[in-house]
Every structure is written in structure tokens, then in C-alpha cells.
RODO-2510 file (C-alpha; in nm, 4 decimals, decimal comma):
residues 450
     n   res          X          Y          Z
     1     m     5,7460    -2,2867     9,6528
     2     a     5,7685    -2,6616     9,5859
     3     e     5,9759    -2,7801     9,2935
     4     y     5,8560    -3,0294     9,0393
     5     d     6,1181    -3,2163     8,8429
     6     d     5,9102    -3,4618     8,6290
     7     g     5,8508    -3,3928     8,2624
     8     k     6,0175    -3,3862     7,9230
     9     k     6,2124    -3,0902     7,8053
    10     v     6,0410    -2,9181     7,5116
    11     p     6,2894    -2,8549     7,2212
    12     t     6,2951    -2,4773     7,1867
    13     n     6,4784    -2,3948     6,8678
    14     r     6,3976    -2,4840     6,5070
    15     m     6,7155    -2,6950     6,4432
    16     s     6,6559    -2,9193     6,7462
    17     r     6,2898    -2,9692     6,6398
    18     v     6,3896    -3,0511     6,2798
    19     g     6,6545    -3,2875     6,4208
    20     m     6,3831    -3,4718     6,6082
    21     f     6,1964    -3,5400     6,2834
    22     g     6,5191    -3,6643     6,1194
    23     s     6,5756    -3,8942     6,4137
    24     v     6,2264    -4,0478     6,3974
    25     v     6,2489    -4,1042     6,0201
    26     t     6,5876    -4,2786     6,0656
    27     k     6,4395    -4,4966     6,3447
    28     v     6,1387    -4,5835     6,1312
    29     a     6,3594    -4,6780     5,8330
    30     t     6,5898    -4,8923     6,0539
    31     n     6,2946    -5,0676     6,2071
    32     m     6,1392    -5,1329     5,8617
    33     a     6,4718    -5,2846     5,7389
    34     a     6,5063    -5,5098     6,0436
    35     e     6,1379    -5,6260     6,0311
    36     g     6,1625    -5,6827     5,6609
    37     a     6,4755    -5,8988     5,6995
    38     k     6,3121    -6,1024     5,9780
    39     q     5,9995    -6,1718     5,7730
    40     l     6,1977    -6,2642     5,4532
    41     i     6,3995    -6,5143     5,6603
    42     a     6,0725    -6,6570     5,7777
    43     g     5,9748    -6,7057     5,4064
    44     k     5,7229    -6,4133     5,3953
    45     r     5,6996    -6,1314     5,1500
    46     p     5,5804    -5,8375     5,3491
    47     k     5,4221    -5,5257     5,2097
    48     a     5,5863    -5,1878     5,2874
    49     k     5,2813    -5,0550     5,4751
    50     d     5,2908    -5,3667     5,7042
    51     l     5,6531    -5,3016     5,7796
    52     l     5,5840    -4,9344     5,8429
    53     l     5,2951    -4,9735     6,0803
    54     t     5,4531    -5,2008     6,3403
    55     p     5,3884    -5,1203     6,7089
    56     k     5,7484    -5,0110     6,7487
    57     n     5,7301    -4,7597     6,4599
    58     i     5,3972    -4,6262     6,5740
    59     s     5,5406    -4,5821     6,9266
    60     n     5,8400    -4,3912     6,7875
    61     i     5,6243    -4,1618     6,5758
    62     t     5,3849    -4,0940     6,8607
    63     d     5,6630    -4,0227     7,1140
    64     q     5,8335    -3,7700     6,8838
    65     l     5,5054    -3,5920     6,7888
    66     a     5,4043    -3,5712     7,1525
    67     q     5,7266    -3,3900     7,2419
    68     l     5,6582    -3,1297     6,9766
    69     r     5,3035    -3,0850     7,1082
    70     g     5,1132    -2,8044     6,9343
    71     a     5,1833    -2,8577     6,5647
    72     a     5,1339    -3,2352     6,5741
    73     m     4,8113    -3,2071     6,7654
    74     k     4,6685    -2,9269     6,5447
    75     v     4,7414    -3,1014     6,2201
    76     g     4,5834    -3,4214     6,3647
    77     q     4,2830    -3,2253     6,4774
    78     l     4,2256    -3,0660     6,1313
    79     l     4,2723    -3,4020     5,9583
    80     s     4,0241    -3,5580     6,1908
    81     m     3,7687    -3,2905     6,1097
    82     d     3,8259    -3,3221     5,7309
    83     a     3,8684    -3,6961     5,6970
    84     g     3,6762    -3,8049     6,0052
    85     d     3,6598    -4,1840     6,0706
    86     a     3,7972    -4,2462     5,7231
    87     l     4,1421    -4,2145     5,8793
    88     p     4,3276    -4,5450     5,9278
    89     k     4,3027    -4,6927     6,2720
    90     e     4,6791    -4,6554     6,3238
    91     l     4,6594    -4,2795     6,2813
    92     t     4,3514    -4,2578     6,4881
    93     d     4,5372    -4,4358     6,7695
    94     i     4,8281    -4,1967     6,7367
    95     l     4,6053    -3,8926     6,7593
    96     a     4,4247    -4,0319     7,0641
    97     r     4,7559    -4,0882     7,2353
    98     l     4,8702    -3,7349     7,1478
    99     r     4,5533    -3,5957     7,3092
   100     s     4,6166    -3,7823     7,6356
   101     d     4,9954    -3,7933     7,6672
   102     a     5,1050    -3,4317     7,6843
   103     a     5,4068    -3,4375     7,9220
   104     p     5,4693    -3,1248     8,1346
   105     m     5,7910    -2,9212     8,1180
   106     p     6,0647    -2,9881     8,3752
   107     a     6,0762    -2,7335     8,6626
   108     k     6,4028    -2,5772     8,5419
   109     q     6,2610    -2,5067     8,1918
   110     l     5,9398    -2,3728     8,3445
   111     a     6,1297    -2,1394     8,5774
   112     d     6,3297    -2,0046     8,2783
   113     v     6,0106    -1,9322     8,0941
   114     l     5,8551    -1,7442     8,3930
   115     a     6,1742    -1,5398     8,4412
   116     g     6,1835    -1,4507     8,0742
   117     e     5,8282    -1,3274     8,0736
   118     w     5,7984    -1,1694     8,4209
   119     g     6,1619    -1,0965     8,5146
   120     g     6,3990    -1,2656     8,7584
   121     d     6,2030    -1,1560     9,0637
   122     w     5,8731    -1,3025     8,9214
   123     q     5,7968    -1,4768     9,2610
   124     r     5,7147    -1,1336     9,4174
   125     h     5,3809    -1,1445     9,2401
   126     f     5,2628    -1,4548     9,4348
   127     l     5,2070    -1,5832     9,7790
   128     s     5,2732    -1,9266     9,6273
   129     f     5,3085    -2,0849     9,2845
   130     k     5,2690    -2,4618     9,2287
   131     f     5,5268    -2,5917     8,9853
   132     k     5,3381    -2,9178     8,9326
   133     p     5,0823    -2,8356     8,6552
   134     m     4,7096    -2,8999     8,7023
   135     a     4,6913    -2,9817     8,3300
   136     a     4,9226    -3,0133     8,0271
   137     a     4,7818    -2,9512     7,6829
   138     s     4,8906    -2,9027     7,3220
   139     i     5,0733    -2,5721     7,3507
   140     g     5,0822    -2,4938     7,7197
   141     q     5,0340    -2,6174     8,0741
   142     v     4,8267    -2,4721     8,3632
   143     h     4,9420    -2,4033     8,7109
   144     f     4,7634    -2,3026     9,0342
   145     a     4,8886    -1,9967     9,2227
   146     y     4,7826    -1,7575     9,4920
   147     d     4,8098    -1,3904     9,3984
   148     d     4,9859    -1,1522     9,6337
   149     d     4,6391    -1,0452     9,7573
   150     g     4,5431    -1,4037     9,8399
   151     s     4,3118    -1,4646     9,5446
   152     e     4,3361    -1,7983     9,3532
   153     l     4,4753    -1,7862     8,9996
   154     a     4,5119    -2,0253     8,7105
   155     v     4,8276    -1,9567     8,5099
   156     k     4,8677    -2,1032     8,1615
   157     v     5,2316    -2,1100     8,0524
   158     q     5,3182    -2,1678     7,6852
   159     y     5,5832    -2,4266     7,5971
   160     p     5,8945    -2,2473     7,4742
   161     g     5,9700    -2,2547     7,1021
   162     v     5,6089    -2,3137     6,9891
   163     k     5,5626    -1,9752     6,8267
   164     k     5,8894    -1,9663     6,6340
   165     s     5,8622    -2,3159     6,5016
   166     i     5,4891    -2,3382     6,4039
   167     s     5,5320    -2,3243     6,0221
   168     s     5,8254    -2,5656     6,0046
   169     d     5,6694    -2,7949     6,2659
   170     v     5,3413    -2,8236     6,0686
   171     d     5,5330    -2,8879     5,7386
   172     n     5,7419    -3,1586     5,9067
   173     v     5,4460    -3,3249     6,0778
   174     v     5,2663    -3,3602     5,7447
   175     t     5,5869    -3,4817     5,5771
   176     l     5,6157    -3,7468     5,8469
   177     l     5,2566    -3,8507     5,8063
   178     r     5,2949    -3,8612     5,4243
   179     l     5,6034    -4,0847     5,4592
   180     t     5,4021    -4,3215     5,6721
   181     g     5,1169    -4,3340     5,4249
   182     l     4,8702    -4,2811     5,7105
   183     v     4,6741    -3,9890     5,5521
   184     p     4,4348    -4,0477     5,2574
   185     k     4,5860    -3,8959     4,9446
   186     e     4,2503    -3,7319     4,8637
   187     v     4,2797    -3,4961     5,1608
   188     d     4,3581    -3,1391     5,0607
   189     y     4,6966    -3,0976     5,2306
   190     k     4,7691    -2,7392     5,1173
   191     s     4,4605    -2,5800     5,2604
   192     l     4,4853    -2,7829     5,5777
   193     l     4,8528    -2,6874     5,6208
   194     e     4,7815    -2,3199     5,5836
   195     e     4,4858    -2,3305     5,8179
   196     a     4,6830    -2,5336     6,0735
   197     k     4,9558    -2,2627     6,0758
   198     k     4,7031    -1,9724     6,1050
   199     q     4,5094    -2,1474     6,3841
   200     l     4,8235    -2,2360     6,5769
   201     h     4,9612    -1,8784     6,5489
   202     a     4,6307    -1,7497     6,6862
   203     e     4,6183    -2,0024     6,9695
   204     a     4,9860    -1,9232     7,0639
   205     d     4,8983    -1,5605     7,1077
   206     y     4,7775    -1,5493     7,4630
   207     l     4,7096    -1,1735     7,4466
   208     l     4,4589    -1,2570     7,1621
   209     e     4,3053    -1,5358     7,3742
   210     a     4,2811    -1,2888     7,6604
   211     e     4,0811    -1,0511     7,4441
   212     h     3,8407    -1,3291     7,3498
   213     a     3,8020    -1,4331     7,7126
   214     k     3,7248    -1,0744     7,8082
   215     a     3,4735    -1,0480     7,5330
   216     f     3,2938    -1,3670     7,6517
   217     h     3,3092    -1,2411     8,0090
   218     e     3,1318    -0,9264     7,9020
   219     l     2,8762    -1,1010     7,6768
   220     l     2,7828    -1,3534     7,9462
   221     n     2,8251    -1,1369     8,2502
   222     e     2,4514    -1,1300     8,3242
   223     d     2,3845    -1,4932     8,2179
   224     d     2,3158    -1,7053     8,5262
   225     s     2,4157    -2,0257     8,3381
   226     f     2,7879    -1,9607     8,2861
   227     v     3,1067    -1,8444     8,4587
   228     v     3,3937    -1,7019     8,2557
   229     p     3,7266    -1,6559     8,4343
   230     k     3,8474    -1,3025     8,4748
   231     i     4,1745    -1,2152     8,3067
   232     k     4,4506    -1,0592     8,5167
   233     d     4,6134    -0,8252     8,2667
   234     a     4,9119    -0,7395     8,4802
   235     l     5,0375    -1,0982     8,4688
   236     t     4,9277    -1,1780     8,1108
   237     t     5,1758    -1,1746     7,8251
   238     s     5,1793    -1,3223     7,4727
   239     s     5,3153    -1,6496     7,6340
   240     i     5,1510    -1,6510     7,9784
   241     l     4,7747    -1,6232     8,0414
   242     t     4,6718    -1,5481     8,3986
   243     m     4,3096    -1,5589     8,5134
   244     s     4,0961    -1,6250     8,8074
   245     y     4,0773    -1,9903     8,9257
   246     e     3,7272    -2,1220     8,9073
   247     q     3,6165    -2,4314     9,0994
   248     g     3,4180    -2,7052     8,9204
   249     e     3,3828    -3,0748     8,8393
   250     p     3,4824    -3,2286     8,5061
   251     i     3,1761    -3,2130     8,2898
   252     e     3,1961    -3,5705     8,1664
   253     d     3,2061    -3,7067     8,5244
   254     l     2,8527    -3,6147     8,6150
   255     d     2,6818    -3,9592     8,6008
   256     n     2,5282    -3,9155     8,9395
   257     l     2,3791    -3,5712     8,8670
   258     p     1,9931    -3,5794     8,8491
   259     d     1,8709    -3,6141     8,4929
   260     a     1,6861    -3,2795     8,5073
   261     q     2,0143    -3,0991     8,5941
   262     k     2,2106    -3,2829     8,3221
   263     t     1,9461    -3,1911     8,0655
   264     e     1,9458    -2,8338     8,1685
   265     l     2,3247    -2,8201     8,1527
   266     v     2,3371    -2,9560     7,7936
   267     s     2,0468    -2,7377     7,6907
   268     n     2,2307    -2,4272     7,8187
   269     l     2,5341    -2,5242     7,6110
   270     f     2,3281    -2,5719     7,2965
   271     t     2,1615    -2,2288     7,3547
   272     l     2,5075    -2,0772     7,4100
   273     l     2,6218    -2,2207     7,0766
   274     f     2,3261    -2,0671     6,9016
   275     r     2,4008    -1,7295     7,0625
   276     e     2,7635    -1,7588     6,9569
   277     v     2,6776    -1,8354     6,5948
   278     f     2,3857    -1,6000     6,5409
   279     d     2,4229    -1,3183     6,8004
   280     f     2,7941    -1,2886     6,8960
   281     q     2,9380    -1,4277     6,5700
   282     r     3,2237    -1,5241     6,7939
   283     i     3,2563    -1,8985     6,8527
   284     q     3,4767    -2,0947     7,0845
   285     t     3,5236    -2,3913     6,8463
   286     d     3,7067    -2,6393     7,0634
   287     p     3,4492    -2,8925     7,2096
   288     n     3,7040    -3,0731     7,4295
   289     f     3,5223    -3,1795     7,7510
   290     a     3,8159    -3,0440     7,9505
   291     n     3,7122    -2,6845     7,8467
   292     y     3,4035    -2,7149     8,0766
   293     l     3,3537    -2,7503     8,4476
   294     y     3,0310    -2,7837     8,6379
   295     q     2,9486    -2,6055     8,9663
   296     r     2,6984    -2,8349     9,1372
   297     e     2,5953    -2,5797     9,3930
   298     t     2,4957    -2,3110     9,1460
   299     g     2,4227    -2,5179     8,8395
   300     k     2,6591    -2,2969     8,6330
   301     v     2,9087    -2,4171     8,3710
   302     v     3,2579    -2,2724     8,3874
   303     l     3,3918    -2,2008     8,0332
   304     l     3,7681    -2,2455     7,9924
   305     d     4,0185    -2,1957     7,7113
   306     f     3,9329    -1,9430     7,4406
   307     g     4,2332    -2,0040     7,2207
   308     a     4,0324    -2,1656     6,9445
   309     t     3,7785    -1,8825     6,9268
   310     r     3,6912    -1,7702     6,5698
   311     l     3,4966    -1,4699     6,4449
   312     y     3,2285    -1,5571     6,1841
   313     n     3,1090    -1,3224     5,9120
   314     d     2,7468    -1,2430     5,8181
   315     t     2,7512    -1,4861     5,5158
   316     i     2,8466    -1,7861     5,7264
   317     s     2,6299    -1,6894     6,0209
   318     e     2,3222    -1,6214     5,8060
   319     g     2,3986    -1,9347     5,5976
   320     y     2,3752    -2,1544     5,9009
   321     q     2,0674    -1,9837     6,0256
   322     r     1,8980    -2,0611     5,6959
   323     l     2,0434    -2,4171     5,6890
   324     l     1,9235    -2,5142     6,0348
   325     t     1,5847    -2,3562     5,9838
   326     a     1,5365    -2,5419     5,6557
   327     a     1,6546    -2,8640     5,8147
   328     m     1,4063    -2,8141     6,1096
   329     h     1,1280    -2,8059     5,8528
   330     s     1,2607    -3,0919     5,6408
   331     d     1,3172    -2,8535     5,3568
   332     t     1,5893    -3,0278     5,1585
   333     a     1,5972    -2,7673     4,8795
   334     g     1,6418    -2,5004     5,1408
   335     v     1,9283    -2,6820     5,3098
   336     a     2,0982    -2,7272     4,9683
   337     d     2,0643    -2,3473     4,8926
   338     a     2,2017    -2,2596     5,2364
   339     m     2,4963    -2,5011     5,1941
   340     s     2,5809    -2,3350     4,8621
   341     q     2,5857    -1,9925     5,0384
   342     i     2,8278    -2,1360     5,3001
   343     g     3,0516    -2,2904     5,0274
   344     f     3,0015    -2,6615     5,0734
   345     f     3,0098    -2,7607     4,7081
   346     s     3,2951    -2,7728     4,4670
   347     e     3,2492    -2,6549     4,1054
   348     h     3,2803    -3,0043     3,9652
   349     i     3,0316    -3,1814     4,1950
   350     f     2,7933    -3,4296     4,0262
   351     p     2,4236    -3,4104     4,1042
   352     e     2,4241    -3,7494     4,2827
   353     q     2,7249    -3,6361     4,4936
   354     k     2,5486    -3,3129     4,5903
   355     e     2,2394    -3,5076     4,6854
   356     a     2,4562    -3,7396     4,9061
   357     v     2,6231    -3,4407     5,0790
   358     v     2,2827    -3,2788     5,1506
   359     n     2,1483    -3,6114     5,2816
   360     l     2,4482    -3,6384     5,5105
   361     v     2,3699    -3,2863     5,6522
   362     m     2,0076    -3,3795     5,6924
   363     t     2,1078    -3,6899     5,8878
   364     a     2,3274    -3,4762     6,1156
   365     c     2,0366    -3,2402     6,1693
   366     e     1,7997    -3,5180     6,2766
   367     p     1,7680    -3,3841     6,6337
   368     l     1,6396    -3,0550     6,4964
   369     r     1,3594    -3,2299     6,3042
   370     h     1,2576    -3,4475     6,5941
   371     v     0,9273    -3,3560     6,7709
   372     g     0,9977    -3,3067     7,1393
   373     p     1,3138    -3,3998     7,3292
   374     y     1,5648    -3,6146     7,1302
   375     d     1,7238    -3,8961     7,3217
   376     f     2,0964    -3,8576     7,2429
   377     g     2,1864    -4,1341     7,4843
   378     r     2,0036    -4,4062     7,2880
   379     s     2,0535    -4,2710     6,9390
   380     d     2,2850    -4,4366     6,6815
   381     l     2,3173    -4,1027     6,5087
   382     a     2,6955    -4,0891     6,5306
   383     k     2,7317    -4,4252     6,3575
   384     r     2,4925    -4,3269     6,0795
   385     i     2,6778    -4,0054     6,0213
   386     h     3,0003    -4,2011     6,0084
   387     d     2,8656    -4,4573     5,7673
   388     a     2,7231    -4,1899     5,5391
   389     g     3,0510    -3,9980     5,5417
   390     m     3,2445    -4,3135     5,4556
   391     a     3,0056    -4,3907     5,1698
   392     l     3,0358    -4,0295     5,0408
   393     s     3,4154    -4,0479     5,0181
   394     t     3,4596    -4,4097     4,9125
   395     e     3,1530    -4,4978     4,7061
   396     q     3,0591    -4,1519     4,5715
   397     g     3,4234    -4,0508     4,5282
   398     y     3,3566    -3,7063     4,6676
   399     w     3,6171    -3,5493     4,8942
   400     h     3,5753    -3,1702     4,9033
   401     t     3,6898    -2,9699     5,2001
   402     p     3,4174    -2,7118     5,2938
   403     p     3,5202    -2,3719     5,4334
   404     v     3,7379    -2,4008     5,7405
   405     d     3,4854    -2,2042     5,9464
   406     a     3,2263    -2,4760     5,8617
   407     l     3,4671    -2,7488     5,9685
   408     f     3,5344    -2,5880     6,3086
   409     l     3,1615    -2,5247     6,3652
   410     h     3,0731    -2,8842     6,2743
   411     r     3,3406    -2,9969     6,5263
   412     k     3,1759    -2,7897     6,7950
   413     i     2,8261    -2,9242     6,7171
   414     g     2,9633    -3,2797     6,7096
   415     g     3,1241    -3,2249     7,0423
   416     l     2,7934    -3,1140     7,2046
   417     y     2,6241    -3,4192     7,0473
   418     l     2,8866    -3,6397     7,2063
   419     l     2,8451    -3,4671     7,5454
   420     a     2,4663    -3,5143     7,5278
   421     a     2,5217    -3,8815     7,4449
   422     r     2,7867    -3,9209     7,7209
   423     l     2,5450    -3,7796     7,9843
   424     g     2,2549    -3,9795     7,8361
   425     v     2,0177    -3,6740     7,8080
   426     s     1,7139    -3,5940     7,5911
   427     v     1,7177    -3,2395     7,4543
   428     d     1,4401    -3,0460     7,2736
   429     l     1,6621    -2,8849     7,0071
   430     p     1,3783    -2,7350     6,7949
   431     k     1,2501    -2,5477     7,1031
   432     l     1,6006    -2,4159     7,1836
   433     f     1,6650    -2,3113     6,8186
   434     a     1,3253    -2,1494     6,7543
   435     p     1,4240    -1,8102     6,8829
   436     f     1,7127    -1,7977     6,6395
   437     a     1,5323    -1,9426     6,3346
   438     w     1,5635    -1,7635     6,0001
   439     e     1,2841    -1,5219     5,9207
   440     p     1,3206    -1,3917     5,5659
   441     e     1,2666    -1,0162     5,5302
   442     s     0,9314    -0,9418     5,3650
   443     e     0,9255    -0,7756     5,0250
   444     l     0,7544    -0,4611     5,1811
   445     a     1,0370    -0,4420     5,4461
   446     k     1,2929    -0,4560     5,1700
   447     v     1,1243    -0,1750     4,9838
   448     v     1,1088     0,0395     5,2997
   449     a     1,4723    -0,0357     5,3779
   450     n     1,5827     0,0741     5,0298
***
């Protein structure tokens, strides 16, 4: 078994992780003092924010957050969902780097994790195990292995220390972001903090992710459009998830795929989303393109990573069924009623603010109102949604965080819009949604039921 020595050691205990935050704050303060002195000597009167957001400080902040992985990325993800493009460019750049710069564990630390989970003789389970990871993400990295029976496996190994430090990490990340002044003060930190902790604890429980993966495997077992890896229970623990290795191409790299196949691929993903929301009420909410692979020979999409799966109750599921149905028929009043059911509006919303929020949702639902295939590749919908969101928070002064389930669902829908635009396809969303549309129960049926 080949060794792999590259990578940065993940700090595993709470004190070392807290120390990293203290270190970066000290570096930032020192850099600010030096930059301030330099500008004063040059006859300038710099603002504190300008001293804070120097390339050197941004680099220090990003490097430290990247080493902590999970908490930093989850808080950034939730802030992005809530504040969207209203976030300062500096924070957007930091979050983008965090998404792409996850460094793997060194081989020695990886071996210690494997021995701790599987025992000192863990190698007996495999014909071979590649120490160099195929991918490194927010809370774990994925390795290729051959099972002792010769079958191919993908093994996701969690970074040590993630579980124990989730709460303190999240608190420290937000403290650091507050110190930098990078997050708009209107954002509801408290609810975001609690949700970040809950979501991270769920994603760090690989036994829970295994259950979600097995549920999707069962639900989609007879669906010819998708492949769900099969979980190997014997080698799965709360910190290691072992599953069948499935071949496929990165879904965003399919430019040379015929248009008809690209359209079918994206249409199948939208149909799956509708099934998740309205039939399964179990939604894989992470739209990261890396969670999909495409099998060119079969036309199937491989679904990966079920850590961000959430269960949705009847109120939310039915609320979105009513919302999308009303939007499809340009029924603004119906959309507003459905949004109230979901919990979009605060108690103190002004009528003009409520109208602006409803109009924003109607804009986002434009592909549902379009007659025939909607050309995502040529649409400026993303820009119009962004502009409307900015106007809502800055001009209308309304910054209310809707239910977290809504935020995660919007993120998934937005991800599919982006994928459709990336592949340049036209999709007939009304046709795909029609089988799931809301059909209110007739008065006679209600009487019979009662």
C-alpha cells in the first residue's frame, strides 16, 4: 500500500483549535498596526476596514479557516444562503477559496484514524488501499480501495477532532468574521449559529448519512435514471463511510455531450427534486456539482454524498406544492398565501416589503411560468434575482431569515438552475412539475373524509 505524505495535519483537540483562532487574530492585529503605521508615514489617514482587509490579512484568515475545515465552510455556506450576493467581495473570495482549498490529512494522521476506527490490523479488510485521496472536502476525504473480494470501494474518512469541536469552532468562526466586519450586521447570527451546529453534527455522523444513502438506494432502486452507491455496513462507522465505487464523469464537464442528453440529464434532476420534496419528503440539499457524476454509456447520474439530507414535514412540503402551483399559474395571491404557510414573513413586515418578497419569489419561479422549454443558458435570471435581493435588503430594509428548511431547498433549486445554465440547456419545467402540482381537496371529499 503506497504512502502519501502531502497534506496539512488537522488540529484534533479543542485547545489547539482555539489556539489557531488566537493566532490568526494576533496576526491580523499586528498586520493592521504595521499597515497603519506605513500609511500614516505616507501622510494618509486609513480607515480601520481598509487596514483589516489587506491581501495579507485575508490570506491569514483563509489559511486558518481552511485548516479547521468543516465549521468554517458550514458557517460560510449558511451565510451565503441567507445574505447571498449582499456579502462583501472579500468574504465571498474567502468562501470561494475555502471551497477549493481543502488540504488532505498527512498519511500518518490518516493511518491513526483508520486504526482507531477499524483496529490495528485494519489492512486485512482490503487487497489495497490508496492513501492519496480522490477528493478532500469540508469534513472528510475520500479514498479508493479494493475490498478483500476484489470489488471497488470509495472510503470517506472524517477529519479527526471535527465532532468534538463543532460548537466551539462555529462560535469562533463567527467571532472571527465579526471582528473582521465582513458580515452584514443585519444577518441573524443566533439562528444561523444554532443551525450551523445542528447541520454539522448531522453531517459528521456517517452512520446517519449511511441511513440516508440506503433510503435513497431503496427509493431509486427501480429508477433507470440514477445510481446510488451501496453502503458496506461492515466497514462503516460514525467516522468512516464505506460504499461501492461508482464510475462517472464530473457533471459540469459535459460540454461535448449532445444537447438532447444534457437536457434529459438536467430534466431528470429536476424531476428527482420534485420527488424528493413532494413524495419522499427527504431532500439531499447540497447542490455541489461534485455530488453528481454522469455515466455516458448508460445515461445515468450517480448521486454522491447524502450528508446534507434533510427530512421535510407536511407543512413545508405542502406549502411548496401550493407555492409552485400558484407561481406556475401566475397567481401572486396564492404564492403569498403559500409563503405565509412556509413561514417567510416576519410579524413586523410592511405591505410594500411583503410585496417585494413575493415579487422576488415570482421572479425566481419564472421558468415555471414559461410556456415550453426555458433556455437557462441564455437567461439573465440569476442577475435579476440577485438585483432584486439586493434591493430588498438595502432599499426596502427587509432582512428576515425564512425557515432553515426553506433556505436549504432554495439552495438546491438554485444549484440546479446553475447547472442548467452551465450546460446551456432548455428545460420544460411546467411539464416536469405538472404531475406534482397542488390539487386542493374538494368540499365533497372533505365531508366524506370526516
